[in-house]
N, C-alpha and C positions, 0 to 999 in steps of 0.2 A: 489046471484053468476049471477043472468040475470039484476039488478040494478046494479051491478059493470063492466059489461059489455055495459051498456048503458052509462054509467057516462063517460069511456072511447071513446066511439065512439062521446060522443059529444065534449069533448075536442079534440081529434082528426080533426074534424069537424070543430073547432073552429080555433085552429091552422092553417088549410088545405085554409080557406075560408083568413085570415089576409095574408099568405104566396102569394096566390094567387093575394091578391089584391095589395101588394107590389111590386110582380113581375109584374103585369100589368103598376103599377104607375114607376117603373124604366124603364122597357125595352119600354114604350108607350112613354116618350118622347125622344128630339133630343137632341142634345150637347148644343142645345144652349137654351135651356127651362131648362136643369139641371145645366147650369150654371149661370141661372136667379135665380134659386131655392138656390143654394148655395150664391149667391150674397146677396140675401134677407137675409139668416140667420147670413151671415156673418155684415150685418149692424145693423138687429136688436141687435147682441151681444156688437156689437160697443156700439150703442145706449144705452144699459142697464149697459156695463159700465161705460159710461160718466152721466148717471143717479147715478151711485153709488156714483162715485168720487165726484162729484157735491153737494151730500147730504153731505156724511163726510167733503169735506172742509168747507161748511155752517155751520155745528153743531161745527166744529174746530173754524170758526171764532167768531160764538156766544159767545162759552165758554171764547175765550180769551176777546171780550168783554164785558163779564161780572166782568171778572178778572180785566180788567182795570177799570172799573167803580167804584167797588167795592176798588180799591187801591185808586183811585182818591179821593173817597168820605173821606178814613181814613187820607189821606194825606192832601187832600186841597185844596192844589195848582196845577191845570193842569199841569203846567209846572213840578211841580216835579212829578207828576207821568208817564211821560213819560220817560222808560228804554235808 
């Protein structure tokens, strides 16, 4: 029974520490600092979105290039390979 209370106490202490740290971080920042943090998060999200779609476009272009080259090799004449 004692072990169960020790486990509960450790869990409560952990969550209290996290809550205290979050409260100190949130209320310890001024409005301009909060805006800067939010702006940094938005900038990182925008960059990750751009990287994702750039990689997707590059993959699509590589597949298109491979298909055009394969058709060019089958047809023989480069002018005939253009759609």
